[in-house]
C-alpha positions as CSV (number, residue, x, y, z in Angstrom):
1,M,21.7,40.6,5.9
2,T,22.8,40.6,9.6
3,K,24.6,37.7,11.3
4,I,21.6,37.1,13.4
5,K,19.4,36.5,10.3
6,L,22.0,34.2,8.8
7,Y,22.3,32.2,12.0
8,S,18.5,31.8,12.0
9,I,18.5,30.4,8.5
10,I,21.3,28.0,9.4
11,A,19.4,26.9,12.5
12,S,16.3,26.1,10.5
13,V,18.3,24.0,8.1
14,I,20.0,22.1,11.0
15,T,16.6,21.5,12.6
16,A,15.2,20.1,9.4
17,F,18.0,17.6,9.0
18,T,18.2,16.6,12.7
19,P,16.6,13.2,13.3
20,V,13.4,13.3,15.4
21,E,13.5,11.3,18.6
22,A,12.0,7.8,18.1
23,Q,8.3,7.4,18.9
24,I,6.4,4.3,19.8
25,L,3.7,3.1,17.4
26,L,1.5,1.6,20.1
27,T,1.8,3.9,23.0
28,D,-1.0,2.9,25.3
29,T,-1.6,-0.7,26.1
30,P,-5.3,-1.8,26.2
31,G,-7.1,-1.6,29.4
32,T,-10.4,-3.5,29.0
33,G,-9.5,-6.4,26.7
34,F,-8.8,-10.0,27.7
35,T,-5.9,-12.4,27.9
36,T,-5.9,-15.7,26.1
37,A,-3.6,-18.7,25.7
38,Y,-3.8,-20.9,22.6
39,T,-2.7,-24.5,22.6
40,G,0.2,-24.8,20.2
41,S,2.2,-22.1,18.5
42,Y,0.8,-19.0,16.8
43,N,1.8,-15.9,14.9
44,L,-0.5,-13.1,16.0
45,G,-0.6,-9.3,15.4
46,Y,-2.4,-6.6,13.5
47,Q,-2.6,-4.6,10.3
48,F,-2.1,-0.8,10.5
49,S,-2.2,2.1,8.1
50,V,0.5,4.7,8.0
51,G,-0.7,8.3,8.1
52,A,0.2,11.2,5.8
53,T,3.8,11.1,6.9
54,A,6.2,8.3,6.1
55,L,7.9,6.5,9.0
56,S,11.5,5.4,9.5
57,V,11.4,2.3,11.7
58,S,14.4,1.8,14.0
59,S,13.4,-1.1,16.3
60,L,10.8,-3.8,16.9
61,G,9.5,-4.9,20.2
62,F,7.4,-7.4,22.2
63,Y,5.0,-6.8,25.1
64,D,5.9,-8.1,28.6
65,M,2.4,-8.0,29.9
66,D,3.2,-8.9,33.5
67,L,6.4,-6.8,33.6
68,N,8.3,-9.7,35.2
69,G,10.3,-11.1,32.3
70,L,9.5,-13.3,29.3
71,A,9.3,-17.1,29.7
72,D,10.0,-17.6,26.0
73,S,12.0,-15.8,23.3
74,H,9.7,-14.2,20.7
75,Q,10.4,-13.3,17.1
76,V,8.8,-10.1,15.8
77,G,8.2,-9.4,12.2
78,L,7.2,-6.4,10.0
79,W,5.7,-7.2,6.6
80,R,4.0,-5.7,3.6
81,T,0.4,-6.8,3.2
82,D,1.6,-9.2,0.4
83,G,3.7,-11.1,2.9
84,S,7.1,-9.6,2.0
85,L,9.2,-9.5,5.2
86,L,10.7,-6.1,5.8
87,A,12.4,-6.6,9.1
88,S,12.5,-9.0,12.1
89,V,14.2,-9.3,15.5
90,N,14.4,-11.8,18.3
91,I,13.4,-10.7,21.8
92,S,15.1,-13.0,24.2
93,S,13.5,-14.6,27.2
94,G,14.1,-13.1,30.6
95,L,14.1,-9.6,32.0
96,H,14.4,-6.5,29.8
97,L,14.4,-2.7,30.1
98,L,10.8,-1.9,29.1
99,D,9.3,1.1,27.4
100,H,5.5,1.3,27.9
101,G,5.7,-2.4,28.8
102,F,7.6,-3.4,25.6
103,A,11.1,-4.8,25.2
104,F,12.7,-3.4,22.0
105,E,15.6,-4.5,19.8
106,H,17.2,-2.2,17.3
107,L,17.3,-3.0,13.6
108,A,20.6,-3.2,11.8
109,A,19.3,-0.5,9.4
110,P,16.1,1.6,9.4
111,V,13.1,0.5,7.4
112,L,11.0,3.1,5.6
113,L,7.3,2.8,5.7
114,D,5.5,4.7,3.0
115,A,2.7,7.2,3.8
116,N,-0.9,6.2,3.4
117,T,0.1,2.5,3.1
118,D,-0.9,-0.6,5.1
119,Y,1.6,-2.9,6.8
120,V,1.5,-5.9,9.1
121,L,3.2,-6.3,12.5
122,G,3.2,-9.6,14.3
123,A,5.0,-11.9,16.7
124,Y,5.6,-15.6,17.2
125,W,4.4,-17.3,20.4
126,P,6.2,-20.7,20.6
127,S,4.1,-21.8,23.6
128,T,1.4,-20.6,26.0
129,A,3.9,-19.5,28.7
130,D,3.6,-15.8,27.8
131,K,0.1,-14.4,27.6
132,V,-1.5,-13.0,24.5
133,Y,-3.5,-9.8,25.0
134,A,-6.5,-9.2,22.8
135,D,-8.4,-6.0,22.5
136,F,-11.6,-7.5,21.1
137,F,-13.9,-5.5,23.4
138,A,-15.2,-2.0,22.6
139,G,-13.0,0.6,24.2
140,S,-10.0,-1.7,24.6
141,Q,-8.1,-0.6,21.5
142,P,-4.6,0.7,22.2
143,L,-3.6,4.2,21.2
144,F,-1.6,4.4,17.9
145,T,0.7,7.3,16.8
146,G,1.7,7.9,13.2
147,A,-0.8,5.3,12.0
148,T,-4.3,3.8,12.6
149,L,-5.3,0.3,13.5
150,V,-7.0,-1.6,10.7
151,G,-7.6,-5.1,12.0
152,S,-6.3,-8.3,13.5
153,R,-3.9,-10.8,11.9
154,L,-3.5,-14.5,12.8
155,Q,-1.7,-17.6,11.6
156,S,-1.5,-21.0,13.3
157,V,2.1,-22.3,12.9
158,R,2.8,-25.2,10.6
159,D,6.5,-25.1,11.1
160,P,7.9,-23.6,14.3
161,G,9.1,-20.0,13.8
162,L,8.0,-16.6,12.6
163,E,5.5,-16.7,9.8
164,F,3.4,-14.1,8.0
165,P,0.0,-13.9,9.8
166,S,-2.0,-14.2,6.6
167,R,-5.5,-14.5,8.2
168,F,-6.9,-10.9,8.1
169,D,-10.0,-9.6,9.8
170,P,-10.7,-5.9,9.2
171,N,-12.4,-5.6,12.5
172,G,-10.4,-2.7,14.0
173,F,-9.0,-4.9,16.8
174,A,-5.6,-6.5,17.4
175,W,-3.6,-9.3,19.1
176,I,-1.2,-7.4,21.2
177,G,2.5,-8.4,21.4
178,A,4.4,-6.8,18.6
179,N,5.3,-3.1,18.5
180,L,7.8,-0.8,16.8
181,T,9.6,2.6,17.2
182,Y,9.9,5.1,14.4
183,S,10.8,8.6,13.4
184,P,8.6,10.7,11.1
185,V,10.2,11.4,7.7
186,P,9.7,15.0,6.5
187,E,8.6,15.5,2.9
188,P,11.5,16.0,0.4
189,S,10.1,19.5,-0.3
190,T,10.9,20.4,3.3
191,Y,14.5,19.6,2.8
192,A,14.5,21.4,-0.6
193,L,13.0,24.6,0.8
194,S,15.3,24.7,3.8
195,G,18.3,24.0,1.6
196,S,17.3,26.7,-0.8
197,A,16.8,29.3,1.9
198,F,20.2,28.4,3.3
199,L,21.9,28.9,-0.1
200,V,20.1,32.1,-0.8
201,G,21.1,33.5,2.6
202,L,24.7,32.4,2.1
203,A,24.8,34.0,-1.4
204,V,23.4,37.3,0.0
205,V,26.0,37.4,2.7
206,Q,28.9,36.6,0.3
207,S,27.6,39.3,-2.1
208,R,27.5,41.9,0.8
209,R,31.0,41.0,1.9
210,K,32.3,41.5,-1.7
211,R,30.7,44.9,-1.9
212,L,32.2,45.9,1.5
213,R,35.6,44.8,0.4
214,S,35.4,46.6,-3.0
215,S,34.2,49.8,-1.3
216,A,36.8,49.7,1.5
217,P,39.7,52.2,1.1
218,A,43.0,50.7,0.0
219,A,45.7,50.2,2.6
220,G,47.7,53.3,3.2
221,T,45.1,55.6,1.6
222,P,44.9,58.9,3.6
């Protein structure tokens, strides 16, 4: 085996284990929906279904609709559909660096979302100071990557603060505020195959080197 072939195997292994750049779940904010402001405090969001590839969530974010800073701070939460909280962050009031209109905060540790599984993403609005965007008109749904939108989630707040938005409507629409960033997680078989190829290539090279050393003339042999 040549050095070039060995380097190709090593490169493929490194590529397989190199983290993919984080992607945004909700990449395109709705364009034909409407804004609404409730009286009181609410937890609003949506339920989504992860695709065939598991996702490693690295941050949660909140939508600054007017791109001019948030009047309130907003808690953002990620739950299982049974209400188990997986992660949460607080997006402070004021100006933020925005990505697709969202202010993001990194999680202390990544959270794994299983493939072909539903989850709930929501945010807490303590007042009506920051608008809520709803995509309840045909054609207003945002574009999702790595998952599909299932329906809206809502919960009027009994005690101030982040709560699981337990009211579910499988309507294919959403209350827009919460978002997340993720990296796709390759199947374990991908790692296994890449690792096996590397080990096989390494064994071949070592075997070839041993044969060359054994066939080489001894030092001082005419």
